C-alpha positions in Angstrom: -4.3 -3.7 28.8 -7.2 -2.6 26.6 -7.1 -1.5 23.0 -8.0 2.2 22.7 -9.8 1.6 19.4 -11.9 -1.6 19.9 -11.8 -2.0 23.7 -10.5 -5.6 23.4 -8.4 -7.0 26.3 -5.0 -8.2 25.2 -1.8 -9.4 26.9 1.8 -9.1 26.0 1.1 -8.3 22.3 0.0 -5.2 20.4 1.4 -1.8 19.6 2.2 1.1 21.9 2.0 4.6 20.3 3.2 7.6 22.2 1.8 11.0 21.0 3.8 14.2 21.0 2.1 15.4 24.2 3.2 12.2 26.0 -0.1 10.3 26.1 0.1 6.5 25.5 -2.2 4.8 23.1 -2.4 1.0 23.0 -3.6 -1.0 20.0 -4.2 -4.8 20.0 -3.4 -5.2 16.3 -2.2 -3.4 13.2 -5.9 -3.5 12.0 -6.9 -1.3 14.9 -3.9 1.0 14.5 -4.7 1.6 10.8 -8.4 2.1 11.4 -7.8 4.6 14.2 -6.1 6.9 11.8 -9.1 7.2 9.4 -12.2 5.9 11.3 -14.3 6.9 14.2 -14.6 3.8 16.6 -18.2 4.7 17.5 -19.2 4.4 13.9 -17.3 1.1 13.2 -19.7 -1.8 13.8 -17.2 -4.3 15.2 -15.7 -2.2 17.9 -16.7 -2.2 21.6 -17.5 1.6 21.3 -20.2 1.0 18.7 -21.7 -1.8 20.7 -21.8 0.4 23.8 -23.4 3.2 21.8 -26.1 0.9 20.6 -26.8 -0.5 24.1 -25.8 -4.0 23.1 -23.0 -4.4 25.6 
């Protein structure tokens, strides 16, 4: 599975969050879960989304 916030691959650990509309959101850690509530992953330097946006990945 991949974390929806940082795009990190993880196995057998992490958090599954199901929204009211039934979509599943996977997080690799509580750090990603907390940051997803208040931050945009494309503007957070350590995420895979930010690296893709800058063309570094």
